[in-house]
C-alpha positions in Angstrom: 143.5 152.6 103.6 142.8 148.9 103.4 144.6 148.5 100.2 148.0 146.7 100.3 149.5 149.2 97.7 152.0 151.5 99.3 151.0 154.2 96.8 147.3 153.9 97.5 148.1 154.3 101.3 150.3 157.3 100.7 147.6 158.9 98.6 145.0 158.1 101.4 147.2 159.7 104.0 147.4 162.9 101.8 143.7 162.8 101.4 143.1 162.6 105.2 145.4 165.5 105.8 143.7 167.6 103.2 140.3 166.7 104.6 141.5 167.5 108.1 142.7 171.0 107.0 139.3 171.6 105.1 136.8 170.3 107.8 138.8 170.6 111.1 137.1 169.2 114.3 134.2 167.8 112.1 136.4 164.9 111.2 136.6 163.7 114.9 133.5 161.7 114.6 135.2 159.5 112.1 138.7 159.6 113.6 138.5 156.1 115.4 138.0 154.3 112.1 140.7 156.2 110.3 143.1 155.8 113.1 142.7 152.0 113.2 144.1 151.9 109.6 146.7 154.6 110.3 148.0 152.9 113.3 148.6 149.6 111.6 151.4 151.2 109.5 152.7 153.9 112.1 156.0 151.9 112.5 156.5 150.7 109.0 159.7 152.5 107.9 158.5 153.4 104.4 155.3 155.2 105.9 156.6 156.5 109.2 157.0 160.1 108.2 153.9 160.5 106.4 152.0 158.7 109.3 153.3 161.1 111.8 152.8 164.0 109.7 149.1 162.9 109.4 148.7 162.5 113.1 150.1 165.9 113.7 147.8 167.4 111.1 144.8 165.6 112.7 145.8 167.0 116.3 146.4 170.5 115.0 143.0 170.7 113.2 140.9 168.5 115.5 142.0 169.9 119.0 142.2 168.2 122.3 139.5 165.7 121.4 141.5 164.4 118.3 144.6 164.2 120.5 142.8 161.9 123.0 141.7 159.6 120.0 145.0 159.5 118.6 146.7 158.6 121.9 144.2 155.7 122.3 145.3 154.2 119.1 149.0 155.2 119.0 150.1 155.4 122.6 153.5 156.5 121.5 152.4 159.6 119.8 153.7 162.9 121.5 151.5 166.0 121.2 153.0 168.5 119.0 151.1 171.5 120.3 
């Protein structure tokens, strides 16, 4: 996530989505650290759709606790569920 490469960032987002689907709310403990990096590129046009898809996936799999953490780091995010 810290890499400047767009391809690496896109692959990292895909990995986060897969990990979220696999472990669900167990990922919530690490969500703050992940969201810091994800939020940095939330409004970059090239990554916007992938970032929002990842945030929705994290919310769906992490529940209300994940939503609260997402809203802290990305205040403009609207709950999907």
